[in-house]
N, C-alpha and C positions, 0 to 999 in steps of 0.2 A: 901205530895199527902194528900190528906185528905182520910177520912173514904169510903166515896163514891167511889172516884179513884181507891181506893186499890182494891174492890170488882171487879170494874168494869175491873180491868186487871189482878183479878186473873185466872189461867189458859191461860194466855197471855205474853205476854212481859214484864209487868210490876211484873207480882209476880216472873219470872223469876230471874228481876232483883234485887226484893226484898230480895227473896232467897239468891243469891249469895252473897249479901251486908250483911246479917246473917250468913252464913258459913263462910266469911275473919274474923267477928270480934269477937275477945278473949273476950270483955266483954259483950257478947249478952247474956241473958238466955241459961243454956243448952238446956233445952226442946225445946226454938225458933230453936235455931242452927241445932239442931240433926233432926226435924221437917224441916229445910230447905234443910238439908242434903235428907232429905227421898223424898223429892220433886223432888229435881232435878234427882234423880237415879228413878225415877218410871215414871216421868211426863215429862222431858225434853229428847227429843231422839233427838235432834239434838247435836252433840258431839261439835259443836264449841262453842256452849253456856254451856253445861252441863258440859264439863270435862273442860275449864277454872277455871269453879264457883266451883269444888270440889279440884280442883290443889289448889286454895287459903288455904284451911286448912290447907295444911302443913307449910304454913310460921310461925304458932306461933304451942307453945306448953302449956298445961295446967300445972297447980300445981298437980291437983289431975289425976297422972300417968294413971290410969285402964281406966276413963274417955276418956280420949286423946288419946290413944291407939287406943279403941274402934270406936272414932268418926272418926280417920284415917284410920282406916280396913275399915270403911264404905264405906266413898270415895274412897279408891282403888278398892274393890269390884265393886263400881258404875264405875268406868273409865274404868277397863278391861274387862266389860261388853260391851264395845262399841267394843273393838276389835281393830285391826288394823287402824280402824278408829280413835284412841284414837293417836295414834302416832304422830302427827303431833304437836297436841296440849301440847303432854306432853312434848316433845322435847322444845318447845316453849321455855315452864314454866323452865325445866331444864338448859336451855341456862342464863337465867336472874335472877334465884335464887343462893343463895348461901347455901340455905339449901336443900343439893342435897340426904340424906339418903332416903326419899319415893318415891322419883321420880324416883331414880337407880332401888329400886325395882319395882315399878312400870315397868320401858324401860325393866328388866329381865323379870317381868311375861309376860309381850307383848311382846317380843323378839323373841319367838322363835328360833332362832339358836344363838349360840356363836358368830358367824361371825355377825348377825345383833347388838347385843348388844355390841359388839365391835364398831363397826361404830358408835353406836348414843355416847358410852362414849369418842371416838375420837372428834369427832365435838362440844363438850362442853368446851375441854380442850382450854386452853387461850394460845397463844404462844407468846403473845406480854411482855413486862417489867410489870410485875406486883410487883415487887420488892417492891415499896410503897404502895400496895393495900394487905393487910394483908387477906382481907376477899377471894381474888380472889387467893390467895397464898396456902391459907387452902383447896378451893374448886379444884386447880392441886391435892395438894396432895392427897385429898380424893377421887378424880378420877382414881389418878393413882395406889393407893390401890386396888380399885376394878380392874384395870386391869391386876394386878398381878393375875388374879383368869384365867386367858385364854390366851391359847398359838394358835397365828395365824402367818404364813405368812404374812412378811413384817411390822408386829408390832414394829420389834425393831427397824428399819428406824424412824418411825414416832414418837418413843420416846425416841430416843436417844437427841433430844435436850435437855430434863430437867436435860440430869447429868452436864450440865455447870448452872442451875440456883442457883440464890442467897441464897436458902433456901436450907439448909443440908437436913431438911426431905422430902423436893421434890426431893433434888438430891439420896436420897436413896431409896423412892419408887420408882423411874425410874432404879435404878440398881436391886431394886425386879421384876420389869417387865421384865427385860432384861435378868435375871438368869431365868426366867421360860419359854423363848424360844428357840427355838430349838440352840444350841450350834453354828452349822456351820453360822447362820445367825447375832447369837447377841455375838459372841467371838470378833470381830473388835472394838467391842464398851466397852466389858469388860475388856480385855487385857492390855489397858493403864491404869485400874484403879491397877493392882498388882505392876506398878511401879509408884505410886502417891503417891508421901510422903510431899503431903499439910495438914499439919495437920488440916484441915476444912474437910477434907476427909478421916477420918484416920479409922472412925465407918467402912465405905463404903467399904475402903481397905481390912478392918479386913473379913467383910461380904463376900467379892468375894472370896479373898483367901481360906477363908473356904469352898467356894463351890468349889471350882477347886480341892480341896481336896477330898473332897466326893464324887465327881461325877468323878474323873479321868482324868478330859479336860487336853487336852494336851495346853500347851506355844508353838505358832508360832513360837515368835520371839525372844528364850532364850539369844540369843549374846547379847541384850541389859541390862544384868543382870549379874552385875561383879561376877566372881565364880559361876555363875548359883545361886546366894544365893536371895533369893524375898526378904525376911525380918526374923534376928532371926536365929531360928533351920528351916527354911522352904525354902526347897532349888528345882531343879529343876532337876529330874533325866535325865537318859539317854534315856527314853522312852519319853522325855521333859513332865513328867507330874511332878507334885508336889509332895514332900515327905519331911517328918518331921524328922530331923534328933536327934536320942534318947541322949541327954547328958551322957556321961559317969561316 
């Protein structure tokens, strides 16, 4: 594009495209990138153009942490200003990116309700076999960690799938989500972990046992445990709750 073409396109499609290219370029001069961000925020009213352009800024980080945060905060504010109209474009980006921290912040800011936020987070979980794709495994783990902040009817059913994930961190994160749900709903997924002797799940099992002890949750099928013994000094009492027998 020649210099005259640029000025001819300024304020129109040409300037929008040029600004979008500058925003997503980590090697651009910072003042140019900040100016491009400001232009998109103040001049581009169409969310289908403005939001994707601003979302691209979250795909890289600068060595100068303060400047990096300032630019991202500026983009986030510009996206949130579009309100509900921004949501579809944020979701499109969230589904394709592996850098989810800032997009999730934006979804939470735009979410208006926990139910809507959970719906958005669930929609970007990858239920297929991603064991050979570490980036997708990490993304599932990060999303599950965020979901542990929410309690919602029906969430246990949708998360139980990840109890069988090949990655131990993902299985642990799924258990954390389940332990935050209503026990009546999640117990059928949690209770099998009490008898899971797979060494790969030892950390998860210990965490679930501790949660049963802390919350006084009842075991619904105590007969499967020989002598009502869970592990070591942990037993099931007559009320079907876990208890630790003190050694004499």
